[in-house]
Structure formats: C-alpha cells, structure tokens
N, C-alpha and C positions, 0 to 999 in steps of 0.2 A: 894631485890626483893619486899619488901613491897611497895616501890614507884611504881614499875612496875605494881603491881596489882591494884593500884588506877587509876580509869578511868579519874577523873577530871583533874589532871595535864597534862596528855597526850592530852586530848581534848583541853585544853587551848593552849598548844604548837602548835597543829595542826591549831587552829584558827588563832594564831599569824602568823604562816608560810603562811597560805592561804591568810590572809589579806595583807601581805607584798609582795606577789608574783609579782604584777604588777610593783613594784619598781625595781626589779632585774631580772625578767624573760623576755625573748624575746617574740615577738609576736607569734612565732611558738608554743612554749610550753604553752603559755597562751591559745592558741586554743586547745591544747591537753588536758589540765586540764579542760577547759570549757566543752568539750565533756565528760570527765570523771565525772564531777560533775552531769551533767544531767543523765548520766548512773547510778550514785550512787543513785539518787532518784528512778529510775526504780527498782534498786535492793532492796532498803529499802522497797518500796511498796510491792514488791513480798515477802520479808521476813515476813512482817506482816501477810500475808495470809498463807504462807507455814510454817514459823517457829513457829508462835503462834497459828493460827487456825488449823494447821495440814492438810490443803488442798493442794494437789499437783496440782498446776495450771500450765499446760503446755502452757497456752495461754496469758502470760502477754502482748505480743505485740498486742493482740486484742484490749485491752483498750488503749494502747499507740497509736496504729494506728487510732482508732476511734477519739481520742482526737486531734491527729495531722491533720488528713484530715478534720475533722469538722472545726477546727480553720482556716485551709487553704481555705476551701470553703467559709467561712464567710468573709475572707479577700478579696477574689476574687469578692465577692458580694459588696464590698465597705465599709465594717465595719472596724473600727480601731482595733489595736492590743489588747487593754484591753478587748473589747467586744468579740473578737475572742477567746481569751484565756479562758474567762468565758464560752463561748459557747462550746468550745472544752472539757473543764473539765466536763460540764453538760452532754454533749453527751456521754462521757466515763462512767459517773455514770449510765446513763440510759441504755447504752449498757451492762454495768456490771450487772445491776439488771436483765435485760432480759436474760442474760446468767446464772446468779447465781441461780435464782429462780427454774428453772428446774434441773440445774446441782447439786444443793445441796441435791436433793432428792436421788441422787445416792451415792453409797459407793465404796470404794476401787479405782481401776484403772479407773473406768468408769467416775468419775468426771474429771480426767486428760484428758481422751480421748475426752470428750465433749468440754473442753476448747481448745484442740488442733484442733479439727474440726472447731471451731469458727474462729481460725486464718486462716485456709485454705479457709473458706467461705469468709472471708474478702479479702484475696488475690484474689479470683475469682471475687469478686465484683469490685475490683480496676481495674482488667484487662478488665472485661466485659464493664464497664462504663468508658473506657479510654478517651472518649471525655470530660468527666468532671474531672476525677481524674488524667489524664495524663498517665494512664496505668503503665507499668514497667519503663518508662522513669522518671516519677515523675510529680508532680504538682507544678509549680512555684507560688510564692506569690509575690505581688507587694511591700509589706513592710517587713522590717527586723528590728530587735531590735536595731542594731547599726553596723556601719562599722568599729568601733574602737575595736581592740582586747581586750584592757583593760576594756572597758565598758561592752563588752559581758562577760568577765571574772567575773566582779562584779555582773552582773545579775545572772549568774550561781552559783557563790559562795554564794550570798545572798539567793537564792532559796534553795540551798542545806542545808544551816544552819537552815533556818526556817523550812524546811521539816523535818530535823533531830530532831529538838527540839520537834515538834508536834508528830512525829511518835514514838520517844523514850519516850516522856511523856505518850503517850497512852500505850506503851508496859509495863511500870512499874506501870500503874494505875490499878484500880480494873478491868477495861475492859480487859487489857492485861492479868491479872491473870485468868480471866474467859475464855478468848480465849485459854490460855495454858491448862486449865483444860478440855475444850471441845475437844481440839486437841489431848490430851493424852488419855482421857477416856470419850468418848461421852456419854455412858450410865450412868456412875457415875456422870457426871456433870448434866445430866438431872434429875437424882434421887435426887440431892441436890436442885432442883428447878430452875435451870438456863434454860433459853430458848435458847437452842443450836443453832437452825436455825436462830433466830433473831441476835445473836451475830456474827455468821459467815457471815450472810448477811451484817451486819454493817461493818465487816472487809473487805468484798469484795468491798463495796461502797467506803470506805476510800482508799483502794488500787487503785481503779479505778479513784478516784478524783485526787490523786497525779500523777498517771501514765498518765492520760489524760492531765493534766496541763503541766507536763514535756514534753509530746509529742508535745503539741502546742508550747512550748518554743523552742524546737529543730527545729521545722519548721521555726520559725521566726529568729532563729539563723543562719541556713544555707540557708534560702530563698527558701526552697523546702521541700515538703513532698513526700517521695518516699518509695518504698518497702524496699530497702536496708538500709534505715536509721531508720525506725520506725516499720516495720511489719515483716521483714524477720525472719524465724525460727532460723537462726544463732544468732540473738539478744537474743532470748529466752534462747538458750544454754549458752550464755555469762552471762546473768542475773543469771541463776542457778549456774554457776561456781563461779561468784562473791560472791554470798551469802554464799555458802558452804565454799569457800576459806576464806572469811573474818570471818565467824562464824555465823552459823544459830542461830536464836533467840537472836541476839544481836542488831539488827537494825544498830548500828554504824559500825559493822564489814562489812556490805554490802558496805559501802563507801570505806573501805580499799581494799576490793576485786575488786571493780570497778576501782579504781585508779591504782591498780596493773595491771589489764588486759589491760587497755587502754595505760598506760605509757610503760609497757613492750612491748606491740605490736609495739609501735612507735620506741622505742629504738632499737629493734631487726629487724626493717624493712630492714636494709641493707643485712641481710642474706637470704632474699627472702622467699620462702615457708617454710623454716625451722623455721621461726618466730612462726607460729602457733604451730608447734611441740614442740618447747622449752617451750613456755608459757603454753601449755596444760600439758606438763610433770611436770612442777613445781607445777601447780595447783593440778594435780592428786596426787603428792607426799604429799602435804599438807593435802589433803582430806583423804588420806589413813593413814598417820602417826599422824595426828592431827585432829581427828574427830570433835572437837569443833571449828575448824577453827583457823586462825592466831590470831585473837583477843581473842577468847575463851581460847586459850593456854596461851597467855600473861597474862590474868586476872585470870587464874586458880590458886588456892592456892597450894603452893608447900609443900610437906611433909618434915619435918625436919629430918635430918639424926640422 
C-alpha cells in the first residue's frame, strides 16, 4: 500500500500510457480521450476555485462559453487560431473578473446563484444574437486544429499535462495554502493578515484563464461553438461530479473523474438511456462512501491493524 499512496509513480505510469495511446488506440477512442482531456481541464479549473478557495461556482460554463465563443468570433473575423485562443482566454478572464467582483461580496448560496444566473444570461445572449452566434444550432468556425485524430489527441494531451503541472503547482504553493485557509475560515485568514478577496479573485482569474483557453480549443477541435458543447448546464453538473468523484482539493483527481465520466458514457452507450443512470449511480456511490473521492481514497494513509 505504500506504493499506492505515492502519487509520483502513478502519475508517471499515466503519462506513459497517455503518450503511447496513439500507437495502439483506434481513431474512435482517441477522439473519446481527446474530449475527456479537455473536460479534465474544465474540472481542474473548477476544483481550484471550489476545492481550494471554497467558492461554490455553479457557472463554470460561463467562462468556458465566453472563451469558446470569443475565439470562434475572432476566427470568423479572419484571425488565425493562436490569436483566437489568446483572445478567447483574455475574454474569459475579463468576463470572470466582471462576474467575480460583485459576486465575491456575497456569502453562502448567493455566490453560487449569481454564477448560475450568469450562465443563463449567456444562454439568452447566444439565442438573442443568433445571427452572430448561430443560436442553439451553434457557430461554425472556418479553421480546425487538425483533421487527424492522433494530432488532435496530442494537442489535448499536451494541454492537459501543462495545465495539470501549473494548476497542481499552484495548489501546493503558498498561494494554494492561503486559498485553503480562506476557503475554510475566511475570518481567521483575514485576521492573520491575508487579503481574502484578492486571493479569491486571483483564483477566479486563473480558473477563467484555463477554462476559456480549453473552451477555445474545444471549438477548434470540433469546428463549432455550441450551447451543447460549451455552455449547457448539464456540462456544469458533469464538471461538479468529475471533481467530487475524483477527489476534491486534489486537482489531479479531477482528471480521473473526467476520464471516468466520458469513457464510461461511451462504453455504456449501447444500453441507451440507462447509460446516464448507471454512470450517475457509480459516481453517487463513490461520493457517498468515499467522501475524499477516488484519488483521495487511494492516497489516504491506511491504519495498521
């Protein structure tokens, strides 16, 4: 069990497995894992804000959607993918700031309600300005990352690895420790001299940056920005389940949860609507019986008999 509790060997094994996947995995499952990797970045970004800063954000798709649609609009205006991705990430950060500054003044469930309303407002804007956004059908973009499944896989895998390194590094740094302190005891952290609002605002901006960038990449992976792929409230629910299933406040557990949800959903597709029921039941069982999540349980020290 000592080996099981060490994170590094398992991370190395997962990196090796992920890096070797294009050599033995078919195009279909490469596409499944590509989607799961982007979803993993969504989940890690949300875990930084919820798991560490203690803010229940019910609107992660607001920042994802802003980044995706901003990148798509820039591409339709004739700009290249790199400029579009930067613009999408910047738009998500600005949108996150505009949302966070008033929302962080609120306490308890009101913060979550504000972020949820922000998603609903974005959905309304997409429908109202359908001439520009494509409405519920979606907005096509002229450029895509690649038509090769293996190349798209490498883009997603590389982005996931870099994002995980940065976000995990932040979580174990002094910034992450301060965020944990502010999330668990806001008044106590303030009494120690920490600027609670500043650190939570920083967490919101970092979460928005990665969410918006991932949203833009998803747009150029699928060639479309749509409500179903980047803004839907069902995506918010999946992100929350992925983080809690994998392990809140672990960052890396969010990847595990995201891969489980996406992969299980595809493998169980033949059973039709029972697919969602089975996946949700398994996730619920883990959440109930293993509050620390799958990764938290694996890394938890065991008591000797």
